[in-house]
Every structure is written in C-alpha cells, then in structure tokens.
N, C-alpha and C positions, 0 to 999 in steps of 0.2 A: 845274304843266301838270296840266288834266284829260285824259284819253284814252277815246274813245269805243272802245264794242266793235267797232262797223264804222259807217264812213261811205261812205254809195253814193255820196253827190255828189264825193268825190273823186276816184272814178272817171268820174261820169256826165258833171260840169258839161264836164268837157274835152273830151267827147265833141258838145259839144251843139249845132254847127253839122250835123255831119253827122248826127246825130238827128233835128235837124230839117226835113234836107231829105228823110230817110226815110220823116218824116211825111207832109210837104208830095205825095209820090209817092203814096202810101196817098191821102189825100185825093183828088187827081186824077184818080185811076183807078177807087176808090170800090169795088174788089172786098175789103169788110173783112174775109169769114170766106172762107177755103181762097182768096187770091188768090194772085200769081203770088212772091211774096215766101216763101211758105211753101214754094213748092218748092226755090226754092233754099235756103232754111236748111236744110230737112231734107237737102239735098246735100251742106252745108259740116258738117255734126254728123256723117253718113252715114262720109263721109271720113274725119274726124278722129278716131272713136272706131273705123274699122275697119270699119264692118258695111257689108251690101247693102242695107236697107231702115234706113228710118230715118222715124218718124210723126208731127207734130206735134200735140200734145194739148193740154188745157186746164189742165193742173197733173202735178205729180210724182203723186201720189195718184190719180189717172185714169189715169196712167200704168202703175200698178202694179194697179189695178181693170181695165184693157181687157187685160191680159195674162193675167190670171187669168180672166175670160171665154174670150178668146181659146182659154184651155188647159182648158175646158169643165170650171173648179172649181165645185163647188159645194156643194150642202146635203147635212151629212156629212162630204166631203172633208176631211182633216185636210193643217193645211200647215204645215210647221216656220219658223221663223221664230225671230232671235235676240229674249229677252227686254229687251236692251240698245238700245235704239233708238229712235226717232221713232215717235210714235203708227201714223201713216199706212199702214205696212208690215203691221201687223195688221188696222189697222180696213178695209181693202180684203178682208185676205179674210172677216172677218165679217160685213163689209155682203152677200156671195154667200152668209151660210150655211152657211160654213166654218168649220171649228174651226181659231184657229192656238194648237201646239203650241208652247210656248217655251223655247229653248235657252239653255245657258247662253253664255257667251265666254269667250274669250282675255284675261287681266287686261294683255297686253303691249300688241294691237294693239286690241281692243276688240272683234273680230270673230267672226262664228259657231263656237262647238267642235264641231268635228266629230264627235268620239266623244262629245259627250253627244247631237246629232242623231241617229246611228247607234243610240242605243240608246235613242230615243223613237219609234223609227218602228214603225207597226200595220201591219196589211192595209190600215185607209183612208187612210194616206198619200198623197198623192198630189203633192205639190211641197215645194221647200224654197227660200226667199228669203233667199238670202245680203246681206248688207248690208256696203258700202265703208264703214262709217263713220270721218268725221271728215277724208275723203279718201285711205285705204288700202282695198288690195286684203284681201277675206277669201281664204282657203288655197284658193284655185280647183281646183288641180289633186285633192286629196282631195275637194272637194265633189264635184267634177264625176265623180270616181271610182266616190263612194258614188251618186250618182245613175243615171249609168248600173248598178250592181249592182242596186238596189230598183229601177229600172223610173220615177224620179222624174222630173220636169218641171223645171227650174231659171229662176227669175227672178233676178234680178241687181238688188240697188235700188241704184242707184249714185247717187241724187238725190244725194250730197256728193262724188261722185267722180266727174265728167264729166271727161275727159282723162287721168285715174289708168291706171297699167299695171301687170299681175301679168306677170312674167316676157313684158315687147313686145308683151303682148297686151291690148287697151283694155277699161277696164273695163266692163262691159255688153255686151261682145260676145260673150264666150264660153257663156252658158247658152244657154237658149231662146227667152229676151226678156231686154233690161234698159230699165231704165226710168231718165228721168231727170228732177232738176227744176229752174227757171229763178226758182224763187223769189227778187227780189230781194237777200237775204241772200248767195246761193249764188256760188260762185268765179264764174260766168258768168250774171249775178246782170240780170233782165230788170226790167220796168215794170210789174209784177203776177204775176199767175200765168199760168205757162204749163209742159210739159213735152216730154217725147219718149220714143217707145217704137221702142226699137230690136230688129233681130233680123236671122238671116242665112237664115233660114227662108221662101224665097217663098212656101209655102202660108199659113203662121201670117201671116205680111207680107199678103196679101190680104183674110183672112179678119177680121183687124186695122182693116184698111181700111173695111169693109164695116158693122164694128163700131162705129166711130166715127163714122158719120153715119146713129145712129138705125136699124141693119141694114139700110140699104136699096141696094139696087143691083140697076136702075139705080133713079133718083129716084120715089121714090112707090111705090115696090115693095122690101115686105119680107119675107125670107125670116127673117128672124132679130130676135129682140129685141134691140141693142144700147142705146146713149145719145150724148148730143151732148156728145162726147169734143174739139171741135174747137178749134185754138189760133186767137187772132184776127191776120188780115194785118198789121195792127199791130206784135203783138207779137213777130213772126219777123223784119219790117224793120228796128225796133231793135235786134233781138238778133244781127242779120247784122252790123251796124255793130261788136257788141263782139266777134263771134267771131273776128274777123280779129285780136286784138290776145290772142285769149286765151293761146297759149304766154309773152306778155310778163306775163299776167298772173300767172300761175302760176311764173314763175320769181321773179319779186317775192316771193309768198308764202313760197316756197322759200329765198327767202336772209333773210326775215324769221325762217322758222323755226330757219335754223343759228344766226342770230348769238340770238336765245333758248336756241339749246342750248347754243351754245360761252360763254354769259356766266352763265347760271345753274347750271350744270356746275363754276362756280370756287366757289359757294357755298358755305357750308359746311352740310350738313344734305340737299343735292340731288345727286341720282344719276338718271343716264339707267337707264331700262327697261332690264335683260338681257333678252334675248330665249331663251336657253337655260333659264329659268324658265316659261317662256309654258304650261307642258300642266300644270304642279302649284303650286298657290295657297298651298296650306303650304311648299312650298320656298321659292317666292319670300319668303314672310315670313320666313322662316328669313336668307335672305342678308340684306334690306333692313335685319333687325334688328342684322344684323353691319357693316352700314356705316351705323348708327345714321343712317337716311334717313328726312328728314321732309316732302318731296319728291321725287317720282317722275318724270321730262321723258319725253316721247313718245318712241318711236322709228320710223324708217322703215325697215323691211326691206333689206336688200341687193335684192332680187330685185322689190323692189316702185317703180315711181314715185308718191311721195307729193306730193299735191295740195293739201294742210294748209288743206282749208275748215274745220276745226280747229285749234287747239294744246291742246291737253288734258292738265293735269297730275292727278295724283295725289298728295293732302295726305294721312298717313300719322297716326293716330289718332282716336280718337274725339271731334267736334265741329273739329277744326283746319281741315277744308274751311271750313266755315262762318266760322270764323272771321279766316282768310284773305279771304275774298270780303266781309266786313263793313268790313274793314280796309281793303281795296283800294278799297270802292265810298265807302269817308269821304274818301279822297285824291281822289276822283272817278276811277279808272282804271276801265272798263272789263271785266266780268268774268261771265262766266253759266257757268250749271250745267247743261249736257249729260249727265245726264239727272237731274232729280229722284227721279223714280219710273221702276221701270222695267217692264216692259207686263203682265206677272203679277202686277203690285200695285196695277194701277188696277182703281177699282171697277167699271167697265163690263163687265170680265172675270170678275166674281166667281165668276159661274155655271158658268166652264167646267168638264169633267170634273179632276180631281185630278191627272190624268196628264199634263194641260196648263200646272198652273202648279207644276212640284214642280222641285228641283233645281235652280236658279240662283243660287244662294250668292255664284259670283261678281259676277254682275252687280247683285245685292245691296252686295255690298262697293264696286264703284264708283260704284252712286249715292250712297254716304253720302262717297266721296272726291274725285271728279273736278271740273277748273274748269279753264275753258276762256281762252283769253287774248286779247288784240284782235290778229288775225295777217294783214289785212286788206293787200291788196297795196301800198295808196298810204301806208301805216304809217310816220310817216316815223323816221329814226336817234332823235333826241331825243325822239320818243312812247315807243318803244321801252325807251331808259336809264331812260323814268321808270318802263317797269313792271316793270324788272329792280330798279330803285332800291326800290320800291314793295316789292316781296317781299322785297329785301334787310333793309328797313327790320322786316318783320314777324319775317325768320326772328329778329334781335337784339332784338328788343322781349322 
C-alpha cells in the first residue's frame, strides 16, 4: 500500500458542497478584495488564538514582512532567528536590509536555543523571531524575559503552529506580533497562498492595517510606503468553512502522533526523546549511545499543546537518515526532510558577517538526521500501520 506524505483532498473533498456555496456567495457579491468574509475570518482566528487583532494577509511570509515593517526593522538592524527553519523567517529580515543572526536550536523540540540567542545579542539587535517549529511552541517564558531585559521586539513565527499553546496561551499571542500561514500543506490549509498577522497592541494593529494597503489612509493618501499584503476574499471564505472544524483536525493529528509513538517505541533501537538532555547535545549523545538508539521519536512537552504539523524523527548515524528515506520511498511511503540545509548554510547568506553564521552545530546535526512521516489528520489506521511496518522492516534489514 502506498502512503502519501500529504493528501489535501482527503480533507477538502468532503467539504465540497460547503466550499462551493462559499465560492458562490463571493462570486455573487463581487467584493473579491477585502470583502465581508475577510472580516469574519479575521474574527474567527482572533478568537481561536486569543488575540485582540487579526489581519488577513497574502501569505505567511508577508505576515512576517509586515510585522518587521510595522516594528521599523530596517537596514543594519540585527534580528535573531533560528538556523533550523523554513527560509521565509530569515528571508523576510534580509529583504528589509536587516541582518539575520542565526541561533542554534534545542535537539529535543527543534526550537530556538535561548542561551545561544543571548550570547549573540549586540547593540544592533532589535528583535527576535522564535519559530514554533513542527507545531510545538518555543520556550516563550525565557524568550520574553530575554526580550524584556534587552529591549527586543518579539515576532512569533507560528506558520506551523496555529492553535498550538504554551502554558495555556496561544502560539502567536505572546509577542508583539504573531504570524501564521495557510499554505495548503498547513494544518489549516487554504486553496493557495494566505496568511494572518495577529497582535494585542492596538497601535501596532492599526499601523499594520495601513501598511497592508500600500501605506494609505484614507485611500490614495500615502503617509508610508507599505505593500500589497491583502488576502483574497475567496480564500477567507473557503478557510472560514474549515476553521469551524479545526479542533477536530487537530485531535486527529494528535491521535495519529500518539499511535506512531506507541507503536514505534516498541521497536528495537527506537527511543523517545528525553527532555532532560535538551540543553546539552553531548549529554544527549551519551544517553542515546547507552540506549543503543537508532531512531529518536519526537516528544511534546507537558506544558505545550502540540498540533503536530510534522512528526519528525531523528535517525542516528552518518548516512542512516538518507538510507531510511530511500527505503521508505522505494516502498511507496511518503516522507520528507525538513530541512536538509540550515539557513546559515544557504548560499544567499554566505556574505553575512561571521557572527551571524557561527555556532549552530546542533542545527547542522539535525539537518543530517531528521525525517518527517505522514501525519495528516485523514491518515487511516491501515496507512499508519504501513508506515510503522516500513520502519520496522528497515531496522531489521
């Protein structure tokens, strides 16, 4: 049995009649840009994540860019962000002439290492972007405390974590801004590009709204140079159909992750990550060696609500991850590497100052070891068992 990494139609086709009805409403009223469905969808997201303001925007990348612009981040400013994440986090910083400074990550949750971030702060550092990677929150208490101590703005990159929580607070709701993506592969996946910028700050929300429409208020009067960051009405209407079922989608992913963890942990050479070793890679390496570990399963911290955008394994040993990937793909089992190259290793950042690129050894190791399994909510039990059997077969080969 082949198992796809993701099947968006398994979620979308059952909603076909409702989605078509939403399309027809938008077609008939003709307000295709910033129509009434946009305001409804913004309110739904604001309520879901626990914020005062939500601004529908053209993509998750543009949500980050708009946040940086609203916080007046520009040429020469330094912005801390993890080296192990999707390109958009640092790309948005660089587009404004600011300098991304790459921090290392925790090898357990794959999120920003606050101690490494602290060590890289200079007088030019203006902001920090924690990424809630794979659907689990970063250590926001420590990040917010560091930001307050050093006078930094905080933009939460929640592209993979809408609906996830940290100690009962919604990811994206704790910093100056939170940014989300509705790219079709996300847990709340749209039908094209789309994103959301959220904040609890009234003044920042108003400024971001002005920047969203070319910096104009009123129309045709431009006090700032903004951008065209608007989200189509149709995308808002279609996503509004799906957001009402989002709690169900999340529960399905959590159940799938629990099944993987329970079944895979019974296989020889497979262990679950131990959070007590999260601050020291050498300590963790020694522990894993003692366990004779070949595969390390992900863990959701007790204080977090993990939404499992990805279920990401570590495969220990040089070349072993690629061996497992090739084996699964040959068997028709979808899998993907997020991410095979860290941001500090990307050619476009090769000319950054050495201080921006140094000290990311955990990130480099993860890029060589991680592999993500199919985890979408509609994955059947038979498909999950096929994935488990494929890994068991590779281990015994």
